[in-house]
C-alpha positions as CSV (number, residue, x, y, z in Angstrom):
1,M,131.3,114.8,162.6
2,K,135.0,115.5,162.5
3,M,137.1,112.7,160.9
4,K,140.0,111.6,163.1
5,P,143.4,111.2,161.6
6,Y,143.4,107.8,160.0
7,E,145.8,105.2,161.3
8,H,146.8,102.4,159.1
9,P,145.8,99.1,160.7
10,E,148.2,96.1,160.4
11,P,148.2,95.4,156.7
12,L,145.9,92.6,155.6
13,Y,148.2,92.2,152.6
14,P,151.9,93.1,152.6
15,Y,152.8,96.5,151.0
16,E,154.2,96.1,147.5
17,D,154.5,98.7,144.8
18,W,153.0,96.8,141.9
19,S,151.3,93.8,143.4
20,L,148.9,92.5,146.0
21,G,149.9,89.3,147.6
22,E,149.6,86.9,150.5
23,K,152.0,84.3,151.8
24,A,149.5,82.2,153.8
25,Y,146.0,81.1,153.3
26,D,143.3,82.3,155.6
27,D,139.9,80.4,155.7
28,Q,138.2,83.0,157.8
29,N,138.7,85.9,155.4
30,N,138.5,84.0,152.2
31,Q,135.5,85.9,150.9
32,R,137.2,89.2,151.3
33,S,140.2,87.9,149.4
34,E,138.0,86.7,146.6
35,S,137.0,90.3,146.0
36,V,140.5,91.9,146.1
37,F,142.1,89.1,144.0
38,A,139.4,89.4,141.3
39,I,140.5,89.7,137.7
40,G,138.5,91.2,134.8
41,N,138.7,92.9,131.4
42,G,135.7,95.2,131.6
43,Y,133.4,92.5,130.3
44,I,134.3,89.3,132.0
45,G,134.8,89.5,135.8
46,M,136.1,86.6,137.9
47,R,136.3,86.7,141.6
48,G,139.5,85.3,143.1
49,N,138.1,81.9,143.7
50,F,140.4,78.9,143.9
51,E,140.2,76.6,140.8
52,E,139.7,73.6,143.1
53,G,136.9,75.3,145.0
54,F,136.5,76.3,148.6
55,H,136.9,73.5,151.2
56,G,137.3,75.7,154.3
57,T,136.0,74.8,157.7
58,V,135.4,78.5,158.7
59,G,134.6,81.5,156.6
60,R,132.7,81.5,153.3
61,S,133.1,81.6,149.6
62,V,131.1,83.3,146.9
63,T,132.0,81.8,143.6
64,G,131.6,84.6,141.1
65,N,131.8,85.0,137.3
66,Y,130.1,88.1,135.9
67,L,129.5,89.6,132.5
68,N,129.1,93.4,132.3
69,G,125.6,94.3,131.3
70,F,124.3,90.7,131.2
71,Y,121.2,90.5,133.4
72,D,117.9,89.0,134.2
73,S,114.8,90.9,135.2
74,E,112.2,90.0,137.8
75,P,109.0,91.8,138.9
76,I,109.4,94.1,141.9
77,V,106.8,93.3,144.5
78,Y,105.5,96.3,146.4
79,P,103.4,95.9,149.5
80,E,101.9,99.2,148.5
81,G,102.4,100.2,144.9
82,A,101.8,103.5,143.1
83,Y,101.8,104.8,139.6
84,G,105.2,105.2,138.0
85,Y,107.1,102.8,140.4
86,P,109.5,100.7,138.4
87,S,107.8,97.4,137.7
88,R,110.9,95.2,137.2
89,N,114.4,94.9,138.7
90,Q,117.4,94.0,136.7
91,A,120.3,92.1,138.3
92,M,123.7,91.3,136.9
93,L,124.0,87.5,136.8
94,N,126.5,85.3,138.4
95,V,127.0,83.1,135.3
96,S,128.3,79.5,134.7
97,N,131.6,78.8,136.4
98,A,134.4,77.9,134.0
99,Q,137.3,78.6,136.5
100,I,137.2,75.0,137.7
101,I,140.4,72.9,137.5
102,Q,140.7,70.2,140.1
103,L,144.0,68.2,140.6
104,R,144.2,64.6,141.7
105,V,147.5,63.2,142.8
106,E,147.5,59.4,142.9
107,G,143.8,59.7,143.3
108,E,143.8,62.2,146.1
109,L,142.1,65.6,145.5
110,F,144.3,68.7,146.1
111,H,142.9,71.4,148.2
112,L,144.4,73.7,150.8
113,N,142.7,72.1,153.8
114,S,144.1,68.6,153.2
115,G,147.6,67.2,153.3
116,T,150.5,69.5,154.2
117,I,151.3,72.9,152.7
118,H,155.0,73.4,152.5
119,G,154.8,76.7,150.6
120,Y,152.0,79.0,149.5
121,S,151.7,82.4,147.7
122,R,149.1,84.3,145.8
123,E,149.9,87.5,143.9
124,L,147.9,89.9,141.8
125,D,150.5,91.4,139.4
126,M,149.2,94.8,138.3
127,K,151.9,95.3,135.7
128,M,151.3,92.0,134.0
129,G,147.6,91.8,134.6
130,V,147.7,88.2,135.9
131,L,146.8,86.4,139.1
132,L,149.5,84.0,140.1
133,R,149.3,81.2,142.7
134,E,152.1,78.8,143.8
135,V,151.6,76.0,146.2
136,D,154.0,73.3,147.4
137,W,151.6,70.6,148.5
138,E,152.0,67.1,150.0
139,S,149.0,64.8,149.8
140,P,147.9,62.9,152.9
141,A,149.6,59.8,151.4
142,G,152.9,61.7,151.1
143,H,153.0,62.6,147.4
144,R,154.5,66.1,147.0
145,V,153.9,68.4,144.0
146,R,154.7,72.0,143.1
147,I,151.7,73.8,141.6
148,K,151.9,77.0,139.6
149,I,148.7,78.6,138.4
150,R,148.4,81.8,136.3
151,R,145.0,83.3,135.4
152,L,144.1,86.3,133.2
153,A,141.1,88.0,131.6
154,S,142.3,89.3,128.3
155,L,142.3,93.1,128.1
156,K,142.6,92.8,124.3
157,H,140.0,90.1,123.7
158,K,136.7,91.0,125.3
159,H,135.3,87.5,125.4
160,L,138.4,85.6,126.6
161,A,139.9,84.4,129.9
162,A,142.6,81.9,130.3
163,I,144.3,79.7,133.0
164,H,147.7,78.0,132.9
165,Y,148.0,75.2,135.4
166,E,151.4,73.6,135.8
167,V,152.3,70.7,138.1
168,T,155.7,69.2,139.0
169,A,156.2,65.9,140.7
170,V,158.7,66.4,143.6
171,N,159.2,63.1,145.3
172,F,157.2,60.4,143.6
173,E,156.5,58.5,140.4
174,G,152.7,58.1,139.7
175,T,149.7,59.5,138.0
176,I,148.1,63.0,138.3
177,A,144.9,64.1,136.7
178,F,143.7,67.6,135.7
179,V,139.9,67.8,135.9
180,S,138.6,70.8,134.0
181,A,134.9,71.7,134.1
182,I,132.1,74.2,133.4
183,D,129.4,74.2,136.1
184,G,126.1,75.8,135.2
185,K,124.6,75.5,138.7
186,I,124.9,78.8,140.5
187,A,124.5,79.3,144.2
188,K,122.3,82.2,145.0
189,Q,123.6,85.0,147.3
190,E,122.1,85.3,150.7
191,T,119.1,87.6,151.2
192,T,119.9,90.3,153.8
193,D,118.4,93.5,155.2
194,D,121.3,95.5,153.8
195,P,119.9,97.7,151.0
196,R,123.4,97.9,149.5
197,L,123.4,94.2,148.5
198,G,120.2,93.6,146.6
199,A,117.2,91.4,146.9
200,G,118.4,88.0,145.5
201,A,116.1,85.7,143.5
202,A,114.0,82.8,144.5
203,E,114.7,80.6,141.5
204,P,117.7,80.1,139.1
205,S,118.0,82.8,136.5
206,L,119.9,80.7,134.0
207,I,118.1,77.7,132.4
208,L,120.2,75.0,130.7
209,E,119.3,74.3,127.1
210,E,122.2,72.4,125.7
211,M,125.6,70.9,126.5
212,N,128.0,69.6,123.9
213,H,131.6,68.7,123.2
214,S,133.4,68.9,119.9
215,E,137.0,68.4,119.0
216,Q,137.6,72.1,119.3
217,F,135.7,73.0,122.4
218,A,133.1,72.1,125.0
219,Y,130.2,74.4,125.5
220,M,127.1,75.0,127.6
221,K,124.1,77.0,126.3
222,Q,121.8,78.6,128.8
223,R,119.0,81.1,128.7
224,T,117.9,83.8,131.2
225,R,114.6,83.0,132.7
226,H,112.9,86.4,132.1
227,T,114.9,88.4,129.6
228,R,115.4,85.3,127.4
229,F,119.1,86.1,126.5
230,A,121.1,83.2,125.4
231,L,124.5,82.6,127.0
232,V,127.2,80.3,125.5
233,T,130.0,79.4,127.9
234,A,132.8,77.4,126.4
235,M,136.3,76.0,127.2
236,S,139.1,74.5,125.2
237,H,142.4,73.1,126.3
238,Q,146.1,72.7,125.4
239,F,147.9,69.9,127.3
240,A,151.7,69.5,127.6
241,A,153.5,66.6,129.3
242,E,156.6,64.5,128.6
243,A,154.5,61.3,128.6
244,G,151.2,60.5,126.9
245,Y,147.9,61.1,128.6
246,E,144.4,59.6,128.8
247,L,141.5,61.8,128.1
248,A,137.9,61.4,129.5
249,E,134.9,63.5,128.9
250,K,131.6,63.7,130.8
251,M,128.4,65.7,130.6
252,E,125.8,65.5,133.3
253,D,123.8,67.5,135.8
254,E,124.6,70.9,134.3
255,R,128.3,70.2,134.3
256,I,130.8,69.5,131.5
257,T,134.0,67.8,132.6
258,V,137.2,67.0,130.7
259,E,139.9,65.0,132.5
260,Y,143.5,64.6,131.5
261,A,145.4,61.8,133.4
262,V,149.1,61.6,132.9
263,P,151.9,59.5,134.4
264,L,154.8,61.5,135.9
265,L,158.3,60.5,137.0
266,K,160.0,62.4,139.8
267,G,160.9,65.9,138.5
268,D,158.5,65.6,135.6
269,R,156.2,68.5,134.7
270,A,152.8,68.6,133.1
271,S,150.6,71.6,132.3
272,L,147.1,72.4,131.2
273,T,146.1,75.6,129.5
274,K,142.4,76.4,129.7
275,Y,140.8,79.0,127.4
276,I,137.4,80.3,128.5
277,S,134.9,82.3,126.5
278,Y,131.5,83.9,127.1
279,H,129.2,85.1,124.4
280,T,125.5,86.2,124.7
281,S,122.6,87.1,122.5
282,K,122.5,90.5,124.2
283,D,125.6,91.4,122.1
284,Y,125.2,89.2,119.0
285,A,122.5,87.4,117.0
286,E,121.9,84.0,118.7
287,E,122.8,82.0,115.6
288,E,126.3,83.6,115.6
289,L,127.3,82.6,119.2
290,Q,128.9,79.3,118.5
291,G,130.7,80.6,115.5
292,R,132.1,83.5,117.4
293,T,133.1,81.1,120.3
294,G,135.1,79.0,117.9
295,Q,136.9,82.0,116.5
296,V,137.8,83.3,119.9
297,L,139.0,80.0,121.3
298,G,140.8,79.2,118.0
299,Q,142.7,82.5,118.1
300,A,143.6,81.9,121.8
301,A,145.1,78.5,121.0
302,E,147.1,80.0,118.2
303,T,148.4,82.8,120.4
304,G,149.1,80.6,123.4
305,F,149.1,81.6,127.0
306,D,152.5,83.3,126.8
307,G,151.3,85.2,123.8
308,L,148.3,86.4,125.7
309,L,150.6,87.5,128.5
310,Q,152.6,89.5,126.1
311,E,149.5,91.2,124.7
312,Q,148.3,91.9,128.3
313,Q,151.7,93.4,129.1
314,K,151.6,95.7,126.0
315,F,148.1,96.9,126.9
316,L,149.0,97.6,130.5
317,D,152.3,99.4,129.5
318,R,150.2,101.9,127.7
319,F,147.7,102.2,130.5
320,W,150.2,102.8,133.2
321,S,152.2,105.3,131.0
322,R,149.1,107.5,131.5
323,A,147.3,106.4,134.6
324,D,150.2,105.7,137.1
325,V,150.5,107.8,140.2
326,E,153.8,107.7,142.1
327,I,154.0,108.4,145.8
328,N,157.3,108.6,147.5
329,G,157.0,108.4,151.2
330,D,154.1,106.0,151.9
331,P,154.2,102.4,150.6
332,A,150.7,101.7,151.8
333,L,149.2,104.5,149.7
334,Q,151.5,103.7,146.7
335,Q,150.1,100.2,146.7
336,G,146.5,101.4,147.2
337,I,146.4,104.0,144.4
338,R,147.8,101.5,141.9
339,F,145.4,98.8,143.0
340,N,142.5,101.2,142.6
341,A,143.5,102.3,139.1
342,F,144.0,98.6,138.1
343,Q,140.6,97.5,139.4
344,L,138.9,100.4,137.7
345,L,140.4,99.3,134.4
346,Q,139.3,95.7,135.1
347,S,135.7,96.8,135.7
348,V,135.0,99.4,133.1
349,G,133.0,98.7,130.0
350,R,134.8,99.9,126.9
351,D,132.2,99.0,124.2
352,G,129.7,101.9,124.4
353,V,126.9,99.5,125.4
354,T,128.1,98.7,129.0
355,N,129.2,101.0,131.8
356,I,130.8,100.5,135.2
357,G,128.9,99.2,138.3
358,A,129.2,100.4,141.8
359,K,131.0,97.1,142.7
360,G,132.6,96.7,139.2
361,L,132.8,93.1,138.3
362,T,134.0,91.9,141.7
363,G,130.8,91.1,143.5
364,E,127.0,91.2,143.5
365,G,126.6,94.3,145.8
366,Y,124.0,96.7,144.2
367,E,123.2,94.0,141.7
368,G,125.6,95.2,139.1
369,H,123.7,98.5,138.7
370,Y,125.2,101.6,137.2
371,F,124.7,104.9,139.1
372,W,125.7,108.6,139.0
373,D,129.0,107.2,140.3
374,T,130.1,106.8,136.7
375,E,129.9,110.5,135.7
376,M,130.9,112.1,139.0
377,Y,133.7,109.7,140.0
378,M,134.9,107.3,137.4
379,L,134.6,109.5,134.3
380,P,137.2,112.0,135.4
381,F,139.8,109.3,136.0
382,F,139.3,108.0,132.4
383,T,138.8,111.4,130.8
384,Y,142.3,112.5,132.0
385,T,144.1,109.2,131.5
386,Q,142.2,107.1,128.9
387,P,139.7,109.5,127.2
388,E,138.6,106.8,124.7
389,I,137.1,104.9,127.6
390,S,135.3,108.1,128.8
391,R,133.7,108.5,125.4
392,A,132.5,104.8,125.5
393,L,130.9,105.5,128.9
394,L,129.1,108.5,127.6
395,E,128.0,106.6,124.5
396,F,126.2,104.2,126.9
397,R,124.1,107.1,128.0
398,Y,123.3,108.0,124.4
399,A,122.4,104.4,123.7
400,T,119.9,104.5,126.5
401,L,118.5,108.0,125.8
402,D,115.2,106.7,124.4
403,K,114.6,104.9,127.7
404,A,115.3,108.1,129.6
405,R,112.7,109.8,127.4
406,E,110.2,107.1,128.4
407,R,111.0,107.5,132.0
408,A,110.4,111.3,131.8
409,A,107.1,110.6,130.2
410,V,106.1,108.3,133.1
411,M,107.1,111.1,135.5
412,S,104.7,113.4,133.5
413,Q,107.7,115.5,132.3
414,K,109.1,116.5,128.9
415,G,112.5,115.6,127.7
416,A,114.5,112.8,129.3
417,L,115.1,111.6,132.8
418,Y,118.0,109.2,133.3
419,P,117.5,106.3,135.8
420,W,119.1,106.4,139.2
421,R,120.2,102.8,139.0
422,T,120.0,100.7,135.9
423,I,121.7,98.1,133.7
424,D,119.9,98.5,130.3
425,G,118.6,102.1,130.8
426,E,115.4,101.4,132.6
427,E,114.9,102.8,136.2
428,N,115.5,100.0,138.7
429,S,115.3,102.0,141.9
430,A,112.3,100.8,144.0
431,Y,112.8,103.4,146.7
432,F,112.0,106.7,145.0
433,P,113.0,109.1,147.8
434,A,116.6,108.1,147.4
435,G,116.2,107.0,143.7
436,T,114.0,108.6,141.1
437,A,114.0,111.8,143.2
438,Q,117.7,112.2,142.6
439,A,117.0,113.8,139.3
440,H,120.4,115.5,139.6
441,I,121.8,112.6,137.7
442,N,120.6,114.5,134.5
443,A,122.9,117.4,135.4
444,D,125.7,115.0,136.5
445,I,125.7,113.4,133.0
446,A,125.6,116.9,131.4
447,Y,128.6,117.9,133.6
448,G,130.5,114.8,132.5
449,I,129.8,115.6,128.8
450,K,131.0,119.2,129.3
451,Q,134.2,118.2,131.1
452,Y,134.9,115.4,128.5
453,V,134.5,117.8,125.6
454,M,136.6,120.5,127.2
455,A,139.4,118.1,128.1
456,T,139.5,116.3,124.8
457,G,138.3,118.7,122.1
458,D,136.0,115.9,120.9
459,T,133.4,118.1,119.3
460,E,132.4,115.2,117.0
461,F,130.9,113.5,120.0
462,L,129.2,116.7,121.1
463,V,127.6,117.1,117.7
464,S,126.6,113.5,117.0
465,K,125.5,112.4,120.5
466,G,126.2,114.8,123.4
467,A,124.1,117.7,122.3
468,E,121.0,115.5,122.0
469,I,121.5,114.3,125.6
470,L,122.0,117.9,126.7
471,F,119.0,119.2,125.0
472,E,116.6,116.5,126.1
473,T,117.7,116.6,129.7
474,S,117.5,120.5,129.7
475,R,113.9,120.2,128.4
476,F,113.2,118.0,131.5
477,W,114.6,120.7,133.9
478,V,112.7,123.6,132.5
479,D,109.5,121.5,132.5
480,L,110.2,120.2,136.1
481,G,110.9,123.6,137.6
482,H,108.7,126.7,137.8
483,Y,109.0,130.4,138.3
484,N,107.9,130.9,141.9
485,P,106.1,134.2,142.9
486,A,106.9,133.3,146.5
487,K,110.6,133.5,145.7
488,G,110.4,136.7,143.7
489,G,109.8,134.9,140.4
490,A,113.0,132.9,140.7
491,F,113.2,129.5,139.0
492,C,112.6,126.8,141.6
493,I,112.9,123.0,141.5
494,D,110.7,121.2,144.0
495,A,110.5,117.7,145.5
496,V,114.0,116.4,144.7
497,T,116.8,114.6,146.6
498,G,120.4,115.8,146.3
499,P,123.5,113.7,146.6
500,D,122.9,113.5,150.4
501,E,120.5,110.5,150.8
502,Y,119.9,111.4,154.5
503,T,117.8,114.4,153.3
504,A,115.1,113.5,150.9
505,I,112.3,115.1,148.8
506,V,113.1,118.7,149.4
507,N,112.6,122.0,147.5
508,N,115.6,123.7,145.9
509,N,118.4,121.4,146.8
510,A,121.3,123.8,146.3
511,Y,123.6,121.2,144.6
512,T,120.8,120.3,142.1
513,N,119.9,123.9,141.3
514,L,123.6,125.0,140.9
515,M,124.3,122.0,138.7
516,V,121.2,122.6,136.6
517,K,122.1,126.2,136.2
518,D,125.5,125.2,134.9
519,Q,123.9,122.6,132.6
520,L,121.4,125.0,131.1
521,I,124.1,127.6,130.3
522,F,126.2,124.9,128.7
523,A,123.2,123.6,126.7
524,H,122.4,127.2,125.5
525,Q,126.1,127.6,124.5
526,T,126.1,124.3,122.7
527,A,123.1,125.2,120.7
528,E,124.8,128.4,119.6
529,Q,128.0,126.6,118.8
530,L,126.2,124.0,116.7
531,R,124.0,126.6,115.0
532,N,127.1,128.6,113.9
533,E,129.7,125.8,113.3
534,Y,127.6,122.8,112.3
535,P,124.4,124.2,110.9
536,E,123.4,121.1,108.9
537,A,123.7,118.8,111.9
538,Y,122.0,121.4,114.2
539,S,119.1,121.7,111.8
540,K,118.6,117.9,111.6
541,L,118.8,117.5,115.4
542,C,116.2,120.3,116.0
543,S,113.9,118.8,113.4
544,R,114.3,115.3,114.8
545,I,113.5,116.3,118.4
546,N,111.2,119.2,117.6
547,L,113.4,121.7,119.4
548,T,112.5,125.4,119.0
549,E,114.5,128.6,119.4
550,D,112.1,129.7,122.1
551,E,112.9,126.6,124.1
552,I,116.6,127.3,123.9
553,K,116.1,130.9,125.0
554,G,114.0,129.4,127.9
555,W,117.1,127.5,129.1
556,R,119.1,130.6,129.5
557,E,116.2,132.4,131.2
558,A,115.8,129.6,133.7
559,A,119.5,129.6,134.4
560,D,119.6,133.3,134.9
561,K,116.7,133.2,137.4
562,M,117.7,130.0,139.2
563,F,117.0,130.1,142.9
564,V,119.8,129.0,145.2
565,P,119.0,129.1,148.9
566,Y,121.3,131.2,151.0
567,D,121.4,132.0,154.7
568,E,122.6,135.6,155.2
569,E,123.1,135.2,158.9
570,L,125.4,132.2,158.6
571,G,126.9,133.4,155.3
572,I,126.4,129.9,153.7
573,Y,124.3,128.3,151.1
574,A,121.5,126.3,152.6
575,Q,121.5,122.7,151.5
576,D,117.8,123.2,150.6
577,D,114.9,125.4,151.6
578,T,114.4,123.8,155.0
579,F,117.6,122.0,156.0
580,L,118.9,124.8,158.3
581,S,115.7,124.9,160.2
582,K,115.9,121.2,161.3
583,E,117.4,120.0,164.6
584,K,121.0,118.9,164.3
585,W,121.7,115.2,164.8
586,D,123.0,114.3,168.3
587,F,126.4,112.9,167.3
588,E,127.7,113.0,170.8
589,N,125.2,110.4,172.0
590,T,125.3,108.2,168.9
591,P,127.6,105.2,169.6
592,S,129.9,104.0,166.9
593,E,128.0,100.8,166.5
594,K,125.0,102.8,165.3
595,Y,126.8,103.7,162.1
596,P,126.0,103.6,159.2
597,L,122.8,105.3,160.3
598,L,120.8,103.8,157.4
599,L,121.1,100.4,159.0
600,N,120.1,101.5,162.4
601,F,117.4,104.2,162.1
602,H,114.2,104.6,160.1
603,P,114.6,106.9,157.1
604,L,112.1,109.4,158.6
605,V,114.1,109.7,161.8
606,I,117.2,110.6,159.7
607,Y,115.3,112.9,157.3
608,R,114.1,115.1,160.3
609,H,117.6,116.1,161.2
610,Q,120.6,118.1,160.0
611,V,122.8,115.1,159.2
612,L,124.5,114.1,155.9
613,K,125.3,110.7,154.5
614,Q,127.8,112.3,152.1
615,A,129.1,115.5,150.6
616,D,126.2,117.5,149.0
617,L,126.8,121.3,148.9
618,V,130.5,120.5,149.5
619,L,130.5,118.5,146.3
620,A,129.2,121.6,144.5
621,L,132.1,123.6,146.0
622,F,134.4,121.3,144.1
623,L,132.6,120.7,140.8
624,L,131.7,124.4,140.3
625,G,134.6,125.8,142.2
626,D,135.0,128.9,139.9
627,K,131.5,130.0,141.1
628,F,132.6,130.4,144.7
629,T,135.1,132.6,146.5
630,L,137.7,131.0,148.8
631,E,136.0,132.6,151.8
632,E,132.7,131.0,150.7
633,K,134.3,127.6,150.4
634,V,135.8,127.9,153.9
635,R,132.5,128.9,155.5
636,N,130.4,126.3,153.8
637,Y,132.9,123.5,154.3
638,N,133.2,124.3,158.0
639,Y,129.5,124.2,158.5
640,Y,128.7,121.0,156.6
641,E,131.8,119.0,157.5
642,P,130.8,118.3,161.1
643,L,127.3,117.2,160.0
644,T,128.6,114.6,157.6
645,T,128.8,110.9,158.7
646,H,130.5,109.7,155.5
647,D,128.3,106.6,155.7
648,S,128.7,106.6,151.9
649,S,132.1,105.5,150.5
650,L,131.7,108.4,147.9
651,S,132.1,111.1,150.6
652,P,135.6,111.2,152.1
653,C,137.4,111.9,148.8
654,I,135.3,115.0,148.1
655,H,136.0,116.3,151.6
656,S,139.7,115.6,151.0
657,I,139.7,117.7,147.8
658,V,137.9,120.7,149.3
659,A,139.9,120.5,152.5
660,A,143.1,120.7,150.4
661,E,141.8,123.7,148.5
662,I,141.0,125.7,151.6
663,G,144.3,124.9,153.2
664,D,143.3,122.2,155.8
665,L,145.9,119.7,154.7
666,Q,145.6,117.6,157.9
667,S,141.9,116.9,157.2
668,A,142.6,116.5,153.5
669,Y,145.2,113.8,154.2
670,S,143.0,112.0,156.7
671,Y,140.1,111.8,154.3
672,F,142.4,110.8,151.4
673,D,144.1,108.1,153.5
674,R,140.7,106.6,154.4
675,T,139.6,106.6,150.7
676,V,142.7,105.1,149.0
677,R,142.8,101.9,151.1
678,M,139.1,101.6,151.7
679,D,139.2,98.1,150.2
680,L,142.7,96.9,151.0
681,D,142.1,97.7,154.7
682,D,138.4,96.7,154.5
683,I,137.5,99.8,156.3
684,N,133.7,99.4,155.8
685,K,133.9,95.6,156.6
686,N,132.0,94.8,153.4
687,V,134.7,94.1,150.8
688,K,133.5,90.5,150.8
689,D,130.5,91.8,148.7
690,G,132.7,93.5,146.1
691,L,135.0,96.5,145.8
692,H,134.1,100.2,146.0
693,T,134.8,101.5,142.4
694,A,133.7,105.0,142.9
695,A,135.8,105.5,146.1
696,M,138.7,104.0,144.1
697,A,138.3,106.7,141.4
698,G,137.8,109.2,144.2
699,S,141.2,108.4,145.6
700,W,142.8,109.4,142.2
701,M,140.8,112.6,142.4
702,S,142.0,113.3,145.9
703,I,145.6,113.4,144.6
704,V,145.1,115.1,141.2
705,N,142.3,117.5,142.1
706,G,143.1,117.7,145.8
707,F,146.8,117.8,146.4
708,G,147.5,118.6,142.8
709,G,144.8,121.3,142.7
710,M,143.9,120.5,139.1
711,R,140.8,122.2,137.7
712,L,139.6,122.6,134.1
713,V,138.1,126.1,133.7
714,D,137.0,127.3,130.3
715,G,139.1,124.7,128.6
716,T,142.4,125.5,130.3
717,L,144.1,123.2,132.8
718,A,145.0,124.9,136.0
719,F,147.1,123.5,138.9
720,N,147.7,124.6,142.5
721,P,149.8,121.8,143.9
722,V,150.7,121.2,147.6
723,L,152.9,118.5,149.1
724,P,151.5,116.6,152.1
725,E,154.1,116.6,154.8
726,Q,154.0,112.8,154.9
727,W,155.4,112.5,151.4
728,K,158.8,113.3,149.8
729,S,157.2,113.7,146.4
730,Y,154.4,112.5,144.1
731,R,153.9,112.4,140.3
732,F,150.9,111.9,138.0
733,R,150.1,112.4,134.4
734,I,147.2,114.0,132.6
735,V,145.9,113.7,129.0
736,N,144.5,117.0,127.7
737,Q,143.6,117.9,124.1
738,G,145.7,114.9,122.9
739,A,148.7,116.1,124.9
740,L,150.3,114.2,127.8
741,I,151.7,116.2,130.6
742,D,153.8,114.9,133.6
743,I,153.4,116.7,136.9
744,F,156.0,116.1,139.6
745,V,155.7,117.7,143.0
746,D,158.4,117.7,145.7
747,G,159.8,119.9,148.4
748,D,161.2,122.3,145.9
749,G,158.0,123.0,144.1
750,V,156.5,121.4,140.9
751,Q,157.9,120.4,137.6
752,Y,155.7,120.2,134.5
753,T,156.9,118.2,131.5
754,L,155.0,117.9,128.2
755,I,155.6,114.2,127.1
756,E,153.3,114.1,124.0
757,G,152.1,117.0,121.9
758,E,154.1,120.1,120.7
759,T,152.9,122.8,123.0
760,L,150.3,123.3,125.8
761,T,149.3,126.3,127.8
762,I,148.4,125.7,131.4
763,K,148.0,127.8,134.6
764,H,150.1,127.3,137.7
765,K,148.7,129.1,140.7
766,G,146.9,131.5,138.4
767,Q,149.9,132.3,136.1
768,S,150.0,131.1,132.5
769,L,152.8,128.7,131.5
770,T,153.4,127.5,128.0
771,L,154.9,124.0,127.9
772,V,157.1,122.8,125.0
773,R,157.6,119.1,124.4
774,N,160.4,117.5,126.4
775,E,161.4,120.8,128.0
776,P,160.6,120.6,131.8
777,V,159.5,123.7,133.5
778,R,160.1,124.3,137.2
779,A,157.6,126.4,139.1
């Protein structure tokens, strides 16, 4: 299904290098804007809701406040159950709303659908990490005010968000009132037939236990209905005005309200700074929650909003010094790639106990679950720009290893099987053909560990945590597979699903078998490395998990005898044992409105055909690129590309990377173009439900691994850069082994500059180059 060259639609938001903005308010697309104007810090996520609430006559609003890893769990009801099906589903909760600040001007409530708007702007500033809104509003009675609102989720302080709300009286003398609130009543999301959204719940997940107000802060304590986690949501305020003010407090009906009324003269200004904190007993002992709340809010008041802005700027200065990508020649893509990097940072857990969801912290699509997306898409971005975050993501997998062991046991296997979708480490996928059967997630995590250790040299992680994950998941593979006499004694893995979810429960999925082979070799090498270099740690690990030398030898044997289906006539790897014998999908007679296929055809109809939701074997061509010749890549790509619908947002970026490598730059650019602005152009028409974090990371990969040609083979960085004809130049930076390298590509070639570190040896188009700090090398 050949992808046509992508044409940018009229921009939904003006093109700006370092910001996302709008100059007019649009009721109809409010829900979409709530997703793209979301702010977060990896723990707290706040959709871009208006502080005064939504009062539109058309369109919708989803008021959303999320905490990474905070969930409730409900029984999964199966019409027909079976042994081993997950019994409960976890869903990230939309928690109490503390964004609320309403404004009354001489008794009249400000909102965008009343009175007269003389000026309006909203901007997500990606350099400052702040959401800014300015409104020049005249009330129905003719009282005019200028409003300036700034909002941030602190990247330095995990549990803190803040809003600075400033009002200037333009043409009147009178009273205004700021009404700040926490609302514990959460509207449930709609239940739909779209499997990407989730089931929704019949009753509230958060039960109110206590509301209180002290001199320091007001707080609400709630408890999750099933998991019984406690949540304390709190707010404190700083008020500034030239005149005095009257203060009123009210607590009723799951809502805490604090009102500041102040008289203003014409030209006078008043401001309210609101500090918001969230703490849960999932992270801390319940008796500590109020004390920690007081500490966070007290520190925030001492720092002040401007101080928090300075901290935010400092944090982002360091982030952008490593993560920024410059594109000279296309402002749409320049904005898109920075927006994507910024939203990845806002959504990623950095504490080792949380991860990054398929929608980040921007919406409730996929119920906040973590997938293989982390290791295959998000991890590379962080490994090569912010490696400390990559380590934290992998530490999450180590923290949930025991639950992976339990899942393997349920599946009658040895070792550990990681869940397809989860929040706390338990399998949450109710549809096993496209869930539990995707056991390749074990090999994906192993691949992520391998790449992280090679890129960083962090052998301490490998010794203390990574090796145990590797060994237990390798045990699983050798137990799952078998030596098949019908295949000449080759090692075969049956009844699995590869990355392509339009082909399910197959024998010998080529992607899976190739990735498992790579994992087993790496696990065998790791055992040898630990035995030789860290004998004490190795001995303790083997003793703890009862690992024998015969098992380790068995990993290498399985790898050496791994069966990978191949079709001699076509000269390509078969996606699985039977894929090439199926009828090809009738693309010519499938109208555009029938895509995505999963929403319009029964799974069995899809499974019976040669049709792909996303890159499968093509993904292996990229990840294990040194195992294939260029000719093999061309033949395999040319066969599978026309069969791929890209109904998954994960797919276009992979095709872009491989297309660039085989020299098809036109296709590479079309696929990249579609990926980088997937959310800003709302290509899939579902941004209202949250952003596509994996596709965002994939757009970075499309530049760095695609056009930049970057690969890491045997620990050495290699580049094979090309310049798309649409650009004048591009630049990105890579962190490797503690060094920071700048790569600049233009019409004259490429320039490598070592920014941090003394020396670094890389490869450029197969030739070794040794870089010395601050001495640019042209190639």
